[in-house]
N, C-alpha and C positions, 0 to 999 in steps of 0.2 A: 200692475201685476203682469209678469211675462209668462211665456209658455214654458212647459217643462222641457228638459233635455229629452230628445226622442232618439231611440234606437229602432232599427227596423230589421226584421228577420224574414228572408225570402224562403217560402216553404213549397214552392211549386214542384221541385224535384221529389219531394216526399209526399206532402199532403195532397198535392195536385195529382201526381202520377199514380198514387195508390188506388184511385177510383177510375183510372183510365184503362184502356185496353192493354193487356199484358204483352201483346205482340209488338209493341213499339220497339224498333230495333235499337240495340245498344249504341250504334253509331249516331243515331239521332239524339239520344239522351246525352251522349258525350258532347256532341256539337252544341246542344242547348246549354248545358252546364258551362262549357267554355265561354259561350257568348254572355251568359249571365255574369260570369266572372269579370267581364270587361265593362260592365255597366256602372261601376262605382258602388254597387251594393256591398256592404261590409260583412254581412253574415248570411251565408247560404247553407240551407240544410240539403244535403246531397241525396238522402234517401233513408231507408230503414234496414237494419240488420235483423230481420224477422223471418219466421218460417214461411217458405214459399207455398206451403200447403194452404195457408190462410190468406196470404198476400202475394200471389204469383207475380204481381207487377214489380216486386222487389227481388225476384229470383236472380237477376243479373247484376245486383249491386256491386259485387266484387269486380266484375268486368268494368263497370263504370268507374269505380275507384282507381283501377289499374290504368285506365286509358285517358282520363281527363287531365287537363293541364292546370294545376293550381296556380293562382295568381298571388304573389306576395301582398300581404296586407288584407287579404280576405280571410275571414274566419269560416272554416268549413266544419259542420257538425252533422251528426246522424242520429237517428232514433235507435235505441237498443233497449228492449224490454226485459231482458234477463241476462244472466251471466254469460251464456253462450253467445248472445248477440254482442255483448260488450267485448268478449274475447275476439270475435271476428273484426269488430271495429278497430280494436287496438292494433291490428296488423297494419292499418293504414294511417297510423299516427307517428309523425306528421305525414301528410298535410292535415289529416283529420284531427280536430281538437276534441279529445275524448274527456276533457275535464281536468287533466293533471295540472295544467298551467292556468286554470281559471280560479277565480275567487271561490273558496269553499263556503257555500251557503246552503246547508241542508234544508229541505222544505217538507213540511207535512201537507199532504194533499189527500183529497178523496172526491169521489163523484157525489153530487147532490142527489142524483137519481140512482137508486139501487138497481132498478131494471137495466138501465144503460150500463152500469158498472158490470153487471153480469154478461150482457151482450158484448161489451167492448173488450173486457179483460178476463172474462170467465171467473171473476171473483166478485164477492158481495161487497157492499159498502162497509159492512161490519168487519170483513177481513182486511179491507184497506185500513180502517181505523186501528185494527189490532197491530198493524205494523208500526204505528207511531212510536210506541215505547222503545222499540229496538232502534229506530232511526234517531231518536233523541239520545239514547244511551251511546250509540256509536259516535254521534256528533260531539258529545261531551268528552268521550275518550280521545277523540282526535283533536280536541282543542278548538272547536269551532267558535268563532267570535261573533257571528251573526247567523240569523236563520230566517226562513220564510214560511208563510202559510198560504194555502191555496185550495180552490175548489174547481171542479169541472162540471159541465152541464149546469153552469152557475145560475142562469136566469130561468131555466125551465127545461122541460123534457117533453118530447112527443108522446111519451108513454105514461107519464103521471101528472103532467101539467106544470103550472107556474110555481117558482120559488120566490119567496119574498126576501126583503132585506133582513128581516128577523130570522128567517131560515138560514141564510148565509152567515149572519153574525153569530148564530148559535154554534156553527161549525168553527168559525174563526176564533171565537172565545175559547173553545176547548183546545184548539191547536195552540193558541197563544199561551194559555195557562200552562201547558206542558213545557214550552220553552222557558216561561218565567220560572218554573220550578227548577229547571236545569241551569238557570241564570245565564241564558244565552239570549241576547237582545234580538227581537224580531224587527227586521228592517225592510222586508219585502212581502208583497202579496201578489198572487196570480189568480186570474179569473178566466177560465176556459168556457167556450160556448159552442160545442160541437153541433148542436141541433138548431142553431140560429134563432135563439129566443131573446137576444139582446134588443133593447130599446134605449134610445139615447137618454130619456129622462130617468130610466131606471139605472143605467150605468152611472149617470151623474149622482143620483141620490145615494148609491152604494159607495162610491168613492168619497163623497162628502162625509158619510157616516164613519167610514174607516179612518179618514184623516182626523175626524173629531175624537174618535175613541182612542186612536194610537198615533199621536203626532210624530213619533219616531219612525213610522213607516214612510219611506220616501221613494221606494222603488215599486212601480206598478206594471204588471204585465197583463196585456189583453190579447187573447187568442179568439178572434171573433169570426164566426161563419156568417154567410150572407144569403142564406136561403130565402129570407124575407126582406132582403134589401136594406138592412139596418146596420151593417157592419161599419161602413165608412162614417155615417152620421153618428154612430155611437163612439167611434174613435175621436171624432170632432168634439163630442160632448166631454170626453175625457181631457182633451187638450184645453178646453175652456174651464174645466173644473180644477185641474192641477196647476201648480205654479212653478216658477223658476227654481225652486228648491227641490223639485221632484224630478224623477226620471220615469218616462213612459216608454215601455217596450211593446212594440206592435209587431204582429205577425201577419203575413199576407202571401198571396200567390200571384204570379203573372197570369193575366187573363182571368183572374178570379176563379180558377178551376179548383176543385177539391171536394172532399166529402168523405164521409165514413159509411161503409156499407151497413153498419149497425144502427144508423140513425133513422133510417126509413125514408130519407129524401134523396138518396143516391147522389148523382152529379148535380142535381138541383141545389144541393146544400151550398156549394161554392165556398169561397172565402173572400176576404177583403182584397179587391184587385190591386196589385202592387202599383200598376201604372196610375190608377186613380188616386191611391194614397200618396204616392210621391208627388204627383201633380198638386194635390191639395196642400201638402206640407210646404212645398216650394212657394205656392201662391200666398200662403200665410206668412212667408218670410222665415220659415224654418229650413235652414240649409241642410240638405241630406247628402250632398256630394254625389248624387246619382244623376246620370245622364238619361233624361227621360226619353230622348230620341233612340238611344240604344235599347232601352227597356221595351219600347214599342217594336223595335226590330225583333226582339226576343219573342214578343207576343205573336207577331206575324209568323215567325218560324214555328212556334208551338201550334198555331192554327193549321199550318201546312202539315205538320206531323199528325194532328188529330183528324184532319179532314173536315173541320167545322169551325164556326166562329166561337170564340170564347165569350166570357161574361162581362168583361170590363168595358169601359166607355172611352177613355182617352185614346186607346189604341185604335178606335174607329173614327172619332171626330177630331182627334189631335188636341194638343194643348191650345189655350187661347192665343191667337196670333197677336203679338204685341207691337211689332214694328211694321212700317209701311211695306217693307220687303216681305213680311209674313202675311199681311192682310190679303184676303181673297180678292181675286179679280172681279170688279163690279160687272164686267161684261162676260163672265163665265156663263155657259148655258145651264140649263137645269142640272142639278146634281141630285140623283135619286137613289142610287144603290150604294151599298157598303164599299164596293170596289171603286166607284167614282169618288166617294168621300175621301179616299186615300190620297187625293191630290195634295193634301197638306204636306205630304212627304214626297210623293212621286211626281208632282207637277201636273200641268194641264192635259197631258197626253191621255190620262185615264178618263177624261170626260169629253174628249173630242167627238164631235158629231152629235152632241146632245141637243135637245130642243132649245131653240133661241127665239122667244116670242116678241122681243122688243124691236120696234121698227127702226129706232135710232140707237147708237151707242149711248150707254148711261154715262152722264157726266155730273160731277158734283164738286162744289167748293170744299166739301169735307175730304175729297180725294183729289188734290191738285194734279196728281199724275194723270187723271182722266181728262183734264182740261187741255192736255197737250195732244190728245188724240186728233189726228188729222181728219179733216172733213172727207 
């Protein structure tokens, strides 16, 4: 059995920036967005068209859109929560993909947690569910040929605790039944996890149950936050659970930054770090078309902008060195700091002058190049 087809959506400019300082200059955001466009990432979310009163970090989204340089072949999208936001976004289409040219697949969604729904959207879970009938009616009138179902805060909530497979399946069953009544096939499911409650064994068991209950669902989206360190391993569990007939859509952010001010964990919420996810996918033999070296450059650029280290790992230690040209120097001095660890990209100058306790140069038959060191 092979792995599913994987798509990857970079959310750093939206999910990441929405929890950062609102004073980050537009010039820096544009520079980062342009750099991300050169990495090979195929889908980048550029920001949100929302009220600056509640999300001041997105107050200059119009300036960012007007000044960045779109790259052909990259899909750019943005979040818009209401009609006013959608109208603003439409002004920038193209290059912004506002959905007109995408496959029309209406989706019924709701938060598992009513408390978080009220904090996050100022609407109750019941109000979200009340919208379903109109969504289905509109989809039928527009001739939709497929549909989706989905939940947010899927595995649990910091405010009301854990949700079980049975809890989620109850929501999914109700959503699926409405599409069945409209005679629109359900082909996709999405599971969001804004409060970092995902665990790999629970992600696996949920996907297994969905596939068993509805074999026609072949498209799976996971939006996993990383406040408890489980996002990447949960994505791995999904890769091992699904097969080559499925599509797995993953979301993440460079540096693993991100978070929702309504979750209670702030910047500690994080998200699956893009550099770590791309590195894992490539090591598993799943071609992403992404240049990990350029992604690391973007992470370092982001860290300079924020004035602090971000939450990913591969940007600090580098990918695994695979060739003799990439292997570390056996006679390098102690490497102790994050700055010195950047030698994997910057070379030995970053650790010059470090402690060197060995009396003789290290030589090994496993490293023939060391045997050529002169006495």
